[in-house]
N, C-alpha and C positions, 0 to 999 in steps of 0.2 A: 560436397560443394555447395555453396549457398547460392540460393535463387535470389533475384533482384529483388523482390517483395520483402524477402524476410530481413532484409538490414531497415527497410522502411519500419516493418513491424515493430522490432525490437526499438526503434527510436521513439514510436509511438507509445510502446509500453514506459519507456522511461521518462516520458515527458508527462503522461498521465501521473506517474508514481511520484515525480516531483510536485505536481500541484497540488495532488489530493494530500502529500505529506504536509505540505505547509498548511493547508486548509484544515485539516485534522490538527495541526498543531495548535493552531490558533484557535479552534473551537476546544481543545483540552486546555488551554491555558485558561480560557474563563469558566468553564465548567466543573473542571476535577477539582478537587480538595489539594491544597497545598504538598507537594510533594518533589523532590530534585528529579529533574528529568521529565516530567509530564509532557513538555511539549513534543518530545523525543520519542515517547512511549505512545501517544496518541496520534502524532504525525506517521509512525510506522505502522500502527494498525490500519487506519484508512489507506494509507499506500497500498497495502499490500493486497486488503480486499478490494480495492479500485481495480486492481491489475487481475485479480481473478485467483491469485495463488494460494490466499486464505481459503476461498471456497474448496479449492482441490485439496487442501490440507483437511478440512473438516470433513470433506467427504470420503477420505482415505481413513480418517480415525472412527467415525462413526457408521460407517457402512461395512461390518464385517461379515 
């Protein structure tokens, strides 16, 4: 059963992901060389690391 604060927490992570996705996409569009999907790729990387999911994956991979 979900507690009341969990829904707000998920919504907060979703909003942070969306904002950082667009910020990362704009940064990637200006800084990366020309290739198809650079806005999406850089936005996805920014969004994943902004929510903390990327850090968890890196810890799992490199802490053996």
